[in-house]
N, C-alpha and C positions, 0 to 999 in steps of 0.2 A: 543669336550668334550663328555665323555661317558654319557649315559642316567642315570638319577637318578631313582631308584626304589622306588616308593612312595606308601604310604598308606593314605587313606582319611577317616576321621571319622567325620560325620556330625550329630550334635544334631539339628534335624529338628525343633522341637518345639521352641528351644531357638533362632535359627536364624530367623525363621518366625516372632516370636513375636518382636524381635529386629528390623527387617525391618519394620514391621507394625507400631511400635511406632516411629521409626526414619525417615522413608521416606514416609510411608502411606500404606494403605491396597492394593492399586493397585500394588505396587512393591513387597510386600510380596507375592501376588498372582502370579505375574510374576516369582518370584524366584521358587515357587512351581510347576508352570505349565511348565516352560521352563528351566530346569536346564542347558541346553547347553549354554544359554546366559551368565551364570557366570562361568560354569565349564571350558569352552574353555580358557578365559583369565586367570583364576586361574592357569592353567597348562602350559600356553604358554610362560612364561618368561624364562624358562630353558628347555633343552632337558630332558624329563622325561617320564616314563611309570607309570601310576597310576594302579598298579597291584591289589591293594585291595581298594575297595570302599564300605563303609558301611554307611547307613542312619538309624538313630535311631529315631523312630517315635511313638508317642502315637496315635493309629488309631482313637481314639474317640475325639481327639482334634478338635477344630473348628476354621475356619478363615472366618471373614466377609470381603466382598469385598468393603465395603464403601457405597454400595447402598442398604443395607438391606438384601442381600442374604448371606447365610452361606454355607461353604463347609467343609466336614469332611476331616481331614488330610489323612484318608485312601483313599480318592478320588485321591490323588496324587501318590499313590504307583506305578502305572504303568508307570508314567513318569520317575520315578527314576530307575525302573527296566530297562526301555528302554535306560537309560543313563549309564547302566553298574553297578548300585549300588545293593548291597544286602540290602534289607529293613528289619530291625530288629524291631519287635513290642515291644514297651516299654509302656504298659498300666500303668495308674496311680495306684500306690500302696498305697499312702496315699492321703490326701486331696489335696496336691499340687505337690508332687514329683512323677516322673515316673522312677527314677533310671537310666535314660539314661547316666548320667555322670559317674556313677559307672560302667555300662556296657562298656562304651567307654574306661575307664581307664584299666579295666581288659583285654579287647580285644587288646588294644594297647600294653600292656605289653606282652601278649601272642604272638603278631606279632613280637615284638622286639626279643623274645627268640626263635622264630620258627627255627627249624633246616632245614626247607624246602626252605626258601627264606630269603635273607637278605634285609631288607627295609632300604634304605639310608635316607629316609625322611618321616616324619610323619606330616600330615596336619590336624589340628583340627579346625573345624568350630563350635565354641561355645563361648559365652561371659561369661561363668561360671568361676569364679576365683578359683574354686576347682581344676582346672587342673594344677595349679602351681607345685605341687609335681610330677605329671606325666611328665611335660615338663622338670623339672630338672633332673629326672631320665633318660629320653631319651637323654638329652644333655650329661650326664655323661657316657652314653653308646656310645658316638660318633655318634649320629644320628642328622640329621638336622631337625629342627622343624619350622613349620609355623602355625600361629594362626590367624584365622579370628574372629574378636571380635569387640565390640563397640569401636568407635574411641577414646572415653575418658577412655579406660581401664586403670587401675592403673599402676603405675610404677613397682610394684612388679610382676605383671603379664607380663607386656611388656618386662622386662629384662629376664624373664624366657624362652622366645622364641627367636629363631634366627631371625625371621621376623614376624611382626604383620601387617596384612592387615585390615584396618578399614571397618566396615559395610557400611560406606559412599562410599567407593571405590566399594564395591560389588553392592550397589544401583546404582552407576554410570554406571556399566556394564549393568544394567537393564534399563537404560534410565533416571534415576532420575537426576534432575538438582538442585544443592544445592542452587542456587539463585532464584529459582522460588518464586513467590509472595505468593502463598497459600500453605497450608499444613504444617505438622510438619517438623522439621529439626534435623539432627544429631548435636551433641555438648552438651553443658551443658543444660539440659532441664529446662524450666522455671517452676514456681510454679504450674501453671495450668496443665501442662503436667504431673508433678510428682503426683499431686492430682488425675489425671485421671488414672494413672498407679496403685496407691494405691487402688483406687476404683475398678479397674478391678481385682486386686489380691484378694481382699476381697469378691467380688461378685462371683468369680470363686470357692472360698473355700467351702468345704462341712462341715467344722467344724471350731470353733475359731482358729485363727492363733497366734502362739507364736510370741511375738514381735521381738526377734532376727531373726526368720524365715521371718517375713515381711521385715525386713531390708535387709536380704540376697536376697530375691526375687526382691526387688526394685533395688538393686545394679546390679543384673544379667540382669535386663531388661533395665536399663537406665544408668548404670555406676555411679549413684549418691548414696549417703548414707543418712540415716535419719538425723544424726547430721550435716554432711557436708552440707546438703541442708537447714539447719535450719528448719528441719521438713517441707519441701516443702514450706518454707517461712512463716510458721505459728507460729514459735517460740517455740512450745512445741508439744509433741506427741499427747496429748489429743485434742489440738486445730486443729492439722492436721487431726485427725480422724473425728472430727466433720465437718470440712470443706469438707472432701472427701465424706461425705454422711451420717453423723449421726452415725458413728460407735462408739462403746464403748469399753473402756479397762477395763478388769477385773484384779485386782491386783493379783500378784502371783510371783513365782520365775522367775528370768530372765527378769523382766519387765512385766510379766503377759501375758494375751491373749487378742486378739481383737475380738469382737463379732459384728455380725449384730444385729440390734435392735430386730428382730423377735426371736433371740435365748435367750433373757433375761429371759424368763419365763421357759426355759428348765433347768432341773437339770444339774450341771456341768458334771456329769458322762456320760450324754447322748451325749455331744457334744465336750468334750475336749479330743482330740486324743493325744496319746503319741508322743513326739517329738523325 
């Protein structure tokens, strides 16, 4: 069989946060520090040459190791350069988004249309459902697609790719055992896990978060939706926000915005960014 000519596009922030929430900080750190552990099995199932390898990273992002220490994502730049990746800086442009998904989509389309090389296969490592149109466009152009995503990714995303590899499989390549007694697990997250993710999203935010954006971020990180999870088992949005840490919803278009308590005394113009 002739070798596939492949292009790899990695949303580093997305994969690291997914592994952190699903398998634990130890395995997210291992993914970042030793890319050969998961890259080798990712490429080994068929004869292929990964001609293009790009890693999209917010250099100011932070990863905790579970013992209180924190590392900047930029600390892992050299490990990915050593693994043959081009590292593309994607600093945060708004309070939560770094535009990595848009950069990946543009670069993948450019690679598909390149007159210099034909890429037979596109490998996307991201749990972001925004990539469905890109996957459909690549398939229509007769390109093979592989998606590394949350194991509970929705059917609409799953059917858009020729092959879906779950993050639990990637975690297994890193040494994670799904039946271990302690630690988080992939699959449908329980209410406590969802509340913890909601809390993380809102504590990371630099301004109030539009409710639809909160729902999108929760789905990207866990595969769960606000309504589908019955608002993390709390029955309503306001009850979920209170249980997650005393967050408050300010009424407005699209469900309003979610505020941290310390923002209540600030004028709306000071802290409501455009969505």
